[in-house]
C-alpha positions as CSV (number, residue, x, y, z in Angstrom):
1,X,-14.9,-18.6,-22.6
2,X,-12.7,-21.6,-21.9
3,X,-9.8,-20.0,-20.0
4,X,-12.1,-18.3,-17.5
5,X,-13.4,-21.5,-15.9
6,X,-10.3,-23.5,-16.3
7,X,-8.2,-21.1,-14.3
8,X,-9.4,-21.0,-10.7
9,X,-9.1,-17.5,-9.4
10,X,-9.0,-15.8,-6.0
11,X,-11.3,-12.8,-6.1
12,X,-11.7,-10.1,-3.4
13,X,-14.9,-8.0,-3.5
14,X,-14.9,-4.8,-1.4
15,X,-18.2,-3.1,-0.5
16,X,-18.4,0.4,1.0
17,X,-21.0,1.5,3.5
18,X,-23.1,3.3,0.8
19,X,-23.5,0.0,-0.9
20,X,-24.8,-1.7,2.2
21,X,-27.0,0.8,3.9
22,X,-29.1,3.8,2.8
23,X,-27.3,7.0,3.5
24,X,-30.4,8.7,4.9
25,X,-32.5,6.0,6.6
26,X,-29.6,3.6,7.3
27,X,-31.8,0.7,6.2
28,X,-29.9,-2.3,4.7
29,X,-29.9,-2.3,0.9
30,X,-31.2,-5.9,0.7
31,X,-31.5,-5.8,-3.1
32,X,-27.8,-5.0,-3.6
33,X,-26.7,-7.4,-0.8
34,X,-28.8,-10.2,-2.3
35,X,-27.2,-9.7,-5.7
36,X,-23.7,-9.7,-4.1
37,X,-24.5,-13.0,-2.4
38,X,-25.8,-14.5,-5.6
39,X,-22.7,-13.4,-7.5
40,X,-20.3,-14.7,-4.9
41,X,-22.0,-18.1,-4.8
42,X,-21.9,-18.3,-8.6
43,X,-18.2,-17.6,-8.6
44,X,-17.7,-20.2,-6.0
45,X,-19.6,-22.8,-8.1
46,X,-17.3,-21.9,-11.0
47,X,-14.4,-23.0,-8.9
48,X,-13.1,-19.6,-7.7
49,X,-12.2,-18.5,-4.2
50,X,-14.1,-15.4,-2.9
51,X,-13.4,-13.0,-0.1
52,X,-15.7,-10.1,0.8
53,X,-14.5,-7.0,2.5
54,X,-17.6,-5.4,4.0
55,X,-18.0,-2.0,5.6
56,X,-21.2,-0.9,7.1
57,X,-21.0,-1.8,10.8
58,X,-21.4,1.8,12.0
59,X,-24.2,2.4,9.5
60,X,-26.1,-0.6,10.7
61,X,-25.5,0.4,14.3
62,X,-27.0,3.8,13.6
63,X,-30.2,2.2,12.4
64,X,-30.3,-0.2,15.4
65,X,-30.0,2.7,17.9
66,X,-32.2,5.1,15.9
67,X,-29.4,7.7,15.6
68,X,-30.0,10.6,13.2
69,X,-26.4,11.0,12.2
70,X,-23.0,9.6,12.9
71,X,-21.6,10.9,16.2
72,X,-18.2,12.7,16.4
73,X,-17.2,11.3,19.8
74,X,-14.9,8.3,19.2
75,X,-16.2,6.0,22.0
76,X,-19.7,6.5,20.6
77,X,-18.6,5.5,17.1
78,X,-16.8,2.5,18.4
79,X,-19.9,1.5,20.5
80,X,-22.1,1.8,17.4
81,X,-19.5,-0.4,15.5
82,X,-19.8,-3.1,18.1
83,X,-23.6,-3.0,17.9
84,X,-23.7,-2.9,14.1
85,X,-21.1,-5.6,13.5
86,X,-23.2,-8.2,15.1
87,X,-26.3,-7.4,13.1
88,X,-24.3,-6.9,9.9
89,X,-22.6,-10.4,10.2
90,X,-26.0,-11.9,11.0
91,X,-27.5,-10.3,7.9
92,X,-24.7,-11.7,5.7
93,X,-25.0,-15.2,7.3
94,X,-28.8,-15.3,6.7
95,X,-28.5,-14.3,3.1
96,X,-25.8,-16.8,2.3
97,X,-27.7,-19.5,4.3
98,X,-30.4,-19.4,1.6
99,X,-27.9,-20.7,-0.9
100,X,-26.2,-23.1,1.6
101,X,-22.9,-21.1,1.5
102,X,-20.9,-21.0,4.7
103,X,-19.2,-17.8,5.7
104,X,-16.7,-16.7,8.3
105,X,-16.0,-13.3,10.0
106,X,-12.5,-11.9,10.2
107,X,-11.9,-8.6,12.0
108,X,-8.5,-6.9,11.6
109,X,-6.6,-3.9,12.8
110,X,-3.1,-2.9,11.6
111,X,-1.7,-4.1,15.0
112,X,-3.0,-7.6,14.2
113,X,-0.7,-8.0,11.3
114,X,2.2,-5.8,12.5
115,X,3.8,-8.9,14.1
116,X,5.1,-11.3,11.5
117,X,3.8,-14.4,13.3
118,X,0.4,-12.9,13.6
119,X,0.4,-11.9,9.9
120,X,1.3,-15.5,8.9
121,X,-1.4,-16.8,11.2
122,X,-4.0,-14.5,9.6
123,X,-2.8,-15.5,6.2
124,X,-3.0,-19.2,7.0
125,X,-6.5,-18.8,8.4
126,X,-7.5,-17.2,5.1
127,X,-5.9,-20.0,3.1
128,X,-7.6,-22.7,5.2
129,X,-11.1,-21.0,5.0
130,X,-10.8,-20.7,1.2
131,X,-9.6,-24.3,0.9
132,X,-12.7,-25.4,2.9
133,X,-15.0,-23.5,0.5
134,X,-15.9,-20.8,3.0
135,X,-16.3,-17.2,2.0
136,X,-14.4,-15.0,4.6
137,X,-16.1,-11.6,5.3
138,X,-13.5,-9.1,6.4
139,X,-14.0,-5.8,8.2
140,X,-11.8,-3.5,10.2
141,X,-12.3,-3.9,14.0
142,X,-13.6,-0.4,14.5
143,X,-14.5,-1.3,18.1
144,X,-10.7,-1.4,19.0
145,X,-9.2,0.6,16.2
146,X,-7.8,4.1,16.8
147,X,-5.9,6.4,14.5
148,X,-2.5,4.8,15.2
149,X,-3.6,1.3,14.3
150,X,-6.3,1.9,11.7
151,X,-5.8,0.9,8.1
152,X,-7.4,4.3,7.3
153,X,-10.3,3.0,5.2
154,X,-11.6,-0.3,3.9
155,X,-10.2,0.4,0.4
156,X,-6.7,0.0,1.9
157,X,-7.9,-2.9,4.0
158,X,-9.2,-4.7,0.9
159,X,-5.9,-4.1,-0.9
160,X,-3.9,-5.5,2.0
161,X,-6.3,-8.5,2.2
162,X,-5.9,-9.1,-1.6
163,X,-2.1,-9.0,-1.2
164,X,-2.3,-11.3,1.8
165,X,-4.4,-14.0,0.0
166,X,-2.4,-13.4,-3.2
167,X,-5.6,-12.7,-5.1
168,X,-6.0,-12.4,-8.8
169,X,-8.7,-9.7,-8.8
170,X,-9.8,-7.0,-6.4
171,X,-13.1,-5.4,-7.1
172,X,-13.7,-2.0,-5.5
173,X,-17.5,-1.6,-5.7
174,X,-18.7,2.0,-5.6
175,X,-21.6,4.3,-6.7
176,X,-20.1,5.0,-10.1
177,X,-19.4,2.8,-13.1
178,X,-15.7,3.6,-13.5
179,X,-13.2,6.4,-13.3
180,X,-13.7,9.4,-15.5
181,X,-11.3,12.1,-16.7
182,X,-13.6,14.6,-15.1
183,X,-16.3,14.5,-12.4
184,X,-19.3,13.1,-14.3
185,X,-21.7,14.8,-11.8
186,X,-20.4,18.2,-12.9
187,X,-19.4,17.4,-16.4
188,X,-21.9,15.3,-18.5
189,X,-19.3,14.9,-21.3
190,X,-16.7,13.2,-19.0
191,X,-15.0,10.3,-20.7
192,X,-14.6,6.9,-18.9
193,X,-11.2,5.5,-18.3
194,X,-11.3,1.7,-19.1
195,X,-7.7,0.5,-18.6
196,X,-4.9,2.0,-16.5
197,X,-1.5,0.5,-17.3
198,X,0.5,2.9,-15.2
199,X,-1.1,4.7,-12.3
200,X,1.6,7.4,-12.3
201,X,0.3,8.5,-15.7
202,X,-3.3,8.6,-14.6
203,X,-5.1,11.8,-15.3
204,X,-8.4,11.7,-13.4
205,X,-10.7,13.8,-11.3
206,X,-10.7,12.5,-7.7
207,X,-12.7,15.4,-6.3
208,X,-15.6,13.1,-5.4
209,X,-15.5,12.5,-1.7
210,X,-16.8,9.4,0.2
211,X,-20.3,9.1,1.4
212,X,-21.6,10.7,4.6
213,X,-21.2,7.3,6.4
214,X,-18.0,6.1,4.8
215,X,-14.4,7.2,5.2
216,X,-13.2,6.7,1.6
217,X,-13.6,8.4,-1.7
218,X,-12.2,8.0,-5.2
219,X,-8.7,9.0,-4.2
220,X,-8.5,6.2,-1.6
221,X,-9.5,3.7,-4.3
222,X,-6.6,4.9,-6.4
223,X,-4.2,4.5,-3.5
224,X,-5.7,1.0,-2.9
225,X,-5.2,0.1,-6.6
226,X,-1.6,1.2,-6.4
227,X,-1.0,-1.0,-3.4
228,X,-2.9,-4.0,-4.9
229,X,-1.3,-3.9,-8.3
230,X,2.1,-3.8,-6.7
231,X,1.2,-7.2,-5.2
232,X,0.2,-8.5,-8.6
233,X,-3.6,-8.0,-8.2
234,X,-5.7,-6.8,-11.1
235,X,-7.9,-4.1,-9.5
236,X,-11.3,-3.1,-10.9
237,X,-13.5,-0.2,-10.0
238,X,-17.2,-0.7,-11.0
239,X,-20.7,-0.1,-9.8
240,X,-21.9,-1.9,-6.7
241,X,-25.6,-1.9,-7.7
242,X,-24.7,-4.3,-10.6
243,X,-22.6,-7.0,-8.9
244,X,-23.5,-9.4,-11.7
245,X,-21.1,-7.5,-13.9
246,X,-18.2,-9.0,-12.0
247,X,-18.4,-12.3,-13.9
248,X,-18.6,-10.4,-17.2
249,X,-15.6,-8.2,-16.4
250,X,-13.5,-11.2,-15.4
251,X,-14.4,-13.1,-18.6
252,X,-13.4,-10.0,-20.6
253,X,-10.2,-9.4,-18.7
254,X,-9.2,-13.1,-19.0
255,X,-10.0,-13.2,-22.7
256,X,-7.8,-10.1,-23.3
257,X,-5.0,-11.7,-21.2
258,X,-5.1,-14.9,-23.1
259,X,-5.1,-13.0,-26.4
260,X,-2.0,-11.0,-25.4
261,X,-0.2,-14.2,-24.3
262,X,-1.1,-15.8,-27.6
263,X,0.2,-12.8,-29.6
264,X,3.5,-12.9,-27.7
265,X,4.0,-16.7,-27.7
266,X,5.7,-16.7,-31.1
267,X,8.1,-13.9,-30.2
268,X,10.0,-14.3,-26.9
269,X,12.6,-11.7,-26.0
270,X,15.0,-13.2,-23.5
271,X,17.0,-10.0,-23.3
272,X,14.4,-8.2,-21.2
273,X,15.7,-7.9,-17.6
274,X,13.6,-8.7,-14.6
275,X,12.0,-5.7,-12.9
276,X,14.3,-4.1,-10.4
277,X,11.9,-4.5,-7.6
278,X,11.6,-8.3,-8.1
279,X,15.3,-8.6,-8.2
280,X,16.0,-6.5,-5.1
281,X,13.2,-8.0,-3.0
282,X,14.1,-11.6,-4.0
283,X,17.6,-11.2,-2.6
284,X,18.1,-12.9,0.8
285,X,14.8,-14.8,0.7
286,X,14.7,-17.6,3.2
287,X,11.0,-18.3,3.4
288,X,8.1,-18.6,1.0
289,X,4.3,-18.6,1.5
290,X,2.5,-21.0,-0.8
291,X,0.0,-19.3,-3.2
292,X,-3.6,-20.2,-3.2
293,X,-4.0,-19.4,-6.9
294,X,-2.4,-20.1,-10.2
295,X,0.5,-17.7,-10.9
296,X,-0.7,-14.8,-13.0
297,X,0.7,-14.1,-16.4
298,X,0.8,-10.4,-16.4
299,X,0.4,-8.9,-19.9
300,X,2.8,-6.6,-21.5
301,X,2.1,-2.9,-21.1
302,X,0.4,-2.5,-24.5
303,X,-3.1,-1.7,-25.5
304,X,-5.3,-4.8,-25.2
305,X,-7.0,-6.3,-28.2
306,X,-10.7,-6.8,-28.2
307,X,-11.3,-10.5,-28.3
308,X,-14.9,-10.9,-27.2
309,X,-18.1,-9.8,-28.7
310,X,-19.8,-9.8,-25.3
311,X,-20.9,-6.4,-24.2
312,X,-18.5,-5.4,-21.5
313,X,-19.9,-3.4,-18.5
314,X,-18.4,-0.1,-17.8
315,X,-15.4,-0.4,-15.4
316,X,-11.9,0.8,-14.8
317,X,-9.2,-1.9,-14.7
318,X,-5.8,-1.4,-13.2
319,X,-3.2,-3.8,-14.6
320,X,-0.8,-5.4,-12.1
321,X,3.0,-4.8,-12.3
322,X,5.0,-7.5,-14.1
323,X,6.9,-8.7,-11.1
324,X,4.8,-8.3,-7.9
325,X,6.0,-7.7,-4.4
326,X,4.8,-10.6,-2.2
327,X,5.3,-12.5,1.0
328,X,7.7,-11.0,3.5
329,X,8.4,-7.9,1.5
330,X,4.7,-7.1,1.1
331,X,4.3,-7.4,4.8
332,X,7.3,-5.1,5.5
333,X,6.0,-2.5,3.1
334,X,2.3,-2.6,3.9
335,X,1.7,-4.6,7.0
336,X,4.0,-2.5,9.2
337,X,3.5,1.2,10.1
338,X,6.8,3.1,9.9
339,X,7.9,4.7,13.1
340,X,10.6,6.9,11.7
341,X,12.9,7.6,8.8
342,X,16.6,6.8,8.1
343,X,18.3,8.9,5.5
344,X,21.1,7.1,3.6
345,X,23.6,8.2,1.0
346,X,23.9,6.9,-2.6
347,X,26.8,4.7,-1.7
348,X,24.6,2.8,0.8
349,X,21.8,2.7,-1.8
350,X,24.1,1.1,-4.4
351,X,25.3,-1.4,-1.7
352,X,21.7,-2.4,-1.1
353,X,21.3,-2.9,-4.8
354,X,24.4,-5.2,-4.7
355,X,22.8,-7.5,-2.1
356,X,24.4,-6.0,1.0
357,X,22.7,-5.1,4.3
358,X,22.4,-1.5,5.6
359,X,25.6,-0.5,7.4
360,X,25.9,2.5,9.7
361,X,28.6,4.1,7.6
362,X,26.0,5.0,4.9
363,X,23.5,6.6,7.2
364,X,23.3,10.4,6.9
365,X,20.4,11.3,9.3
366,X,17.8,9.7,11.6
367,X,14.3,11.0,12.2
368,X,11.7,9.9,14.7
369,X,11.7,7.8,17.8
370,X,11.6,4.0,17.2
371,X,12.8,0.9,18.9
372,X,14.7,-2.2,17.8
373,X,12.7,-4.4,15.4
374,X,10.4,-1.6,14.3
375,X,9.8,-0.5,10.7
376,X,11.3,2.7,9.3
377,X,11.3,4.5,6.0
378,X,14.5,4.5,3.9
379,X,15.1,7.8,2.1
380,X,18.1,8.4,-0.1
381,X,19.9,11.8,-0.1
382,X,22.9,13.0,-2.0
383,X,26.0,14.2,-0.1
384,X,27.5,17.4,-1.3
385,X,30.9,17.2,-3.1
386,X,33.9,18.6,-1.3
387,X,32.8,17.8,2.3
388,X,35.2,18.8,5.0
389,X,37.6,16.0,6.3
390,X,36.7,14.3,9.6
391,X,37.3,16.4,12.7
392,X,37.2,15.7,16.4
393,X,34.4,17.8,17.7
394,X,32.6,17.9,21.1
395,X,29.1,16.4,21.4
396,X,26.7,18.8,19.7
397,X,24.0,20.7,21.3
398,X,20.5,21.2,19.7
399,X,20.9,23.1,16.5
400,X,19.6,26.7,16.5
401,X,19.5,29.1,13.6
402,X,22.7,30.9,13.0
403,X,24.9,28.7,15.2
404,X,28.4,28.7,13.7
405,X,29.6,25.4,12.5
406,X,26.2,23.8,12.9
407,X,23.3,23.1,10.5
408,X,20.5,25.7,11.0
409,X,16.8,24.8,11.1
410,X,16.4,25.9,7.5
411,X,19.1,23.4,6.5
412,X,17.5,20.3,8.0
413,X,15.5,17.8,6.0
414,X,11.8,18.3,5.8
415,X,10.1,16.5,8.7
416,X,7.6,13.7,8.2
417,X,4.7,13.1,7.8
418,X,4.2,16.4,5.9
419,X,5.7,16.3,2.4
420,X,8.0,19.2,1.4
421,X,6.3,22.2,-0.1
422,X,6.3,22.5,-3.9
423,X,6.0,26.3,-3.5
424,X,8.7,27.7,-5.9
425,X,9.8,30.2,-3.3
426,X,10.6,27.5,-0.9
427,X,12.6,25.4,-3.4
428,X,14.7,28.2,-4.9
429,X,18.0,27.1,-3.2
430,X,19.4,24.0,-4.7
431,X,21.8,23.0,-1.9
432,X,22.8,23.7,1.7
433,X,26.2,23.4,3.4
434,X,27.5,22.7,6.8
435,X,30.9,21.6,8.2
436,X,30.9,18.8,10.8
437,X,31.2,15.1,10.3
438,X,30.6,12.3,12.8
439,X,33.0,11.1,15.4
440,X,32.7,8.2,17.9
441,X,29.7,8.5,20.2
442,X,28.5,11.7,18.7
443,X,25.7,12.8,16.4
444,X,26.7,15.6,14.1
445,X,25.2,16.9,10.8
446,X,26.5,15.6,7.5
447,X,26.4,17.6,4.2
448,X,23.7,16.7,1.7
449,X,21.6,18.0,-1.1
450,X,18.1,19.1,-0.4
451,X,16.7,19.8,-3.8
452,X,19.1,18.7,-6.5
453,X,18.1,16.0,-6.4
454,X,15.5,16.0,-3.6
455,X,15.4,13.1,-1.1
456,X,13.4,10.1,-2.3
457,X,12.0,7.1,-0.5
458,X,13.1,3.7,-1.7
459,X,11.5,1.3,0.8
460,X,11.1,0.2,4.3
461,X,13.3,-1.7,6.8
462,X,13.0,-3.5,10.1
463,X,16.0,-2.2,12.1
464,X,18.4,-3.8,14.6
465,X,19.0,-0.6,16.6
466,X,16.8,2.1,18.1
467,X,16.7,5.6,16.8
468,X,18.9,6.9,19.7
469,X,21.5,4.2,19.0
470,X,21.6,4.8,15.3
471,X,22.1,8.6,15.9
472,X,25.2,7.7,17.9
473,X,26.7,5.3,15.3
474,X,25.6,6.8,12.0
475,X,28.6,7.3,9.7
476,X,30.8,4.9,11.6
477,X,32.3,1.7,10.4
478,X,30.8,-1.5,11.8
479,X,34.0,-2.2,13.8
480,X,33.4,1.1,15.7
481,X,29.9,0.3,16.9
482,X,31.2,-1.4,20.1
483,X,33.4,1.5,21.0
484,X,30.5,4.0,20.5
485,X,27.8,2.0,22.3
486,X,29.7,-0.3,24.6
487,X,28.1,-3.3,22.8
488,X,27.4,-4.4,19.2
489,X,24.2,-6.4,18.6
490,X,24.8,-6.6,14.9
491,X,27.2,-5.0,12.3
492,X,24.1,-4.1,10.3
493,X,21.5,-1.4,11.0
494,X,19.1,-3.7,9.0
495,X,19.7,-7.1,7.6
496,X,19.1,-7.6,3.9
497,X,16.2,-9.9,4.4
498,X,14.5,-7.2,6.6
499,X,14.6,-4.6,3.8
500,X,11.9,-4.3,1.1
501,X,11.9,-1.9,-1.8
502,X,9.1,-0.1,-3.6
503,X,8.9,-0.5,-7.3
504,X,11.4,1.7,-9.1
505,X,9.0,2.0,-12.0
506,X,6.5,4.8,-12.2
507,X,3.7,2.9,-10.6
508,X,4.6,3.0,-6.9
509,X,2.8,0.9,-4.3
510,X,1.3,2.1,-1.1
511,X,2.1,5.3,0.6
512,X,3.2,7.9,-2.0
513,X,6.8,9.0,-1.5
514,X,7.3,12.7,-1.0
515,X,9.3,14.9,-3.4
516,X,9.0,15.1,-7.2
517,X,12.2,13.3,-8.1
518,X,11.0,12.5,-11.6
519,X,14.1,10.6,-12.5
520,X,13.3,8.2,-9.8
521,X,9.8,7.5,-11.1
522,X,7.8,9.6,-8.7
523,X,4.8,11.7,-9.6
524,X,3.7,14.8,-7.8
525,X,1.7,14.5,-4.6
526,X,-1.8,16.0,-4.6
527,X,-4.4,15.2,-2.0
528,X,-2.4,12.2,-0.7
529,X,-2.4,10.5,-4.2
530,X,0.5,10.4,-6.5
531,X,-0.7,11.4,-9.9
């Protein structure tokens, strides 16, 4: 197929622990590893750039130390990761050496990319290695990682890596051929799902957990696919024991893409607006990271025609969004861990749509403890109509149930990280009311809707003020910041270039937002996956 070799692609291949070591004996699965190496080298010879995200350090460490099972004590697990990572990388290097292919090791934690400069340094290292013809082998640095700085699983790490290197394809290799509408182990008649155009509409059984050695499962792969497709990466789930299928799947996907482009070339509709996400996130751009691959022509969201007679291996392919989130906005959304939440009103949301920064006057509430230049979630709430006029009130005390003139505990917004309950008995009341509004130097509750509509998350921001400072200036005009704080570092809570938005289409990237909010394109949250 001509288009496949002419277009040089960047391909990320993720292997889980169960694809690298035997779950019972912890012996390396040399047959699978050798096939992966052969496939990666063939892709390189075809002119493509290849990155491998490899789990397995702890599993290899278990074999080296003759442990019967994975320990529960964190220092022991981290020690095994340190032991196993050396042997795992040595194994990869030896296998690639037979085919004269140089490789490099890259170990990451979320802290490593939380700083923008470090993120760019890591990205530049990837670009240079790929330019040199080297295959980077990436793993999470389990020796150092703890819960606060972990990516969570290597599915997420592979998706962030794919976004960082601006990959064309991400292959999530697993122990099944593809996604099924039911668990194939329990239902022999389960039907395969070949193409997913919108993850929000995906109906799939994700009850299959990860292996005894790994941390992921099918649900984490769907979350990773959501993240990767938001960055413009076609994501594929397929069987790890047949890595030779990767080339066939790419040929098939590229053939379908070319056929769709050809079918649309005669009819061009210039009236179709750009996706809201691309428009919003492009506002205020002052830097650009060069891509390592040819810009991807994302097909229209229509059923793909069959253009090749080649037998296509079973797989599930997630199509990327039309206008991907990249560069600085991808880093803000997925490279930074949010440390709190800022609740804003619809007026502030519309101002952000109109290219403005986030001003204190539009802030309704603040949650969490965060410092300047840390990331926070941005959640939109609706103020109630007919709010009381501003009043001079003393500085409030901590709210308690039944306190006159104050919001009770039952009236506060649901606290992160737990999503609000979807129990009908807990969502019967549509609204809550209170009385006080903000005055200089105080932090008083403001009226808002809780359930009609519910709060919905629109993106992330890097803030200019700490949580304590924002609580004192929320609801104020920018000219009043100095009077409230005694100083004014900025008129904005967050500058426009430090705000990134999730897709407002149904397929939402990264961490699923809480709350149904169907008119905002959210699905229900079940097991950590929006479906």
